[in-house]
C-alpha positions, 0 to 999 in steps of 0.5 A: 619570123623569130630572131635567134636569142643571142648567146650570153656574153662571156666575161674576159676573165672566163674567156682567158680561163678557157684559153689557158685551159685549152693551152695548158690543160687543167688540173683534174679534180682528184689532184686538187682534192689531194693537194688540199688534203695534204695542206690540211694534214700539215696544218693539222700537224702544225697546230698539234705541235703548237698545242703540245709545245704550249702545254709542255712549257706551262707544266712541269718545268724545272728552273734554277737560277743563281740569286747571289754569290760571294767570292770567298777566296781564290779557291771557294765561291759560295752560291745561293740557288733559287729552284722552281719545280713542280710539287714532289719533283726531285731535282738535280742542278749543276752549278759552275764557277767561271773565271774571267775568261769564262772558263769553268774553274769549279763545279758542283751538283745540288740534288733535291729529293721530291719532298719539300715545297716547290720553290726552294732556296739552297746555299752551297759552296763550289771549290775552284782550282783558281779564283772565280768571278761568277757562278752559273746554272749549267743544267737543272732537271 
């Protein structure tokens, strides 16, 4: 007489997985595929945004900064502005003079045509209502 072959032994993890599936049910395959697809779409959108942001930051930006200023008197400040821009780009920068309490006491706009080099240094004056202590670029585009 032949002895019956013993059933293969199941591991504790497999038994526990079967117990959990019988107790709570298992997610259908379509639900898992849908969740995996949703994660893939979100990852693709996030990757596309990161690539777009990196490209946008590396090309076509206009930057202006105050490199020097001289307080001429209580109603005038002379400012040296450094502008970096892509070639053949018109630029409009707004400069503000600020008092010790950080309130704006004067403002002027510097406009550059698209002609000229990409890095430009401009010297301009800002008329102020009272004495200024600094000058800042509030906007440059």
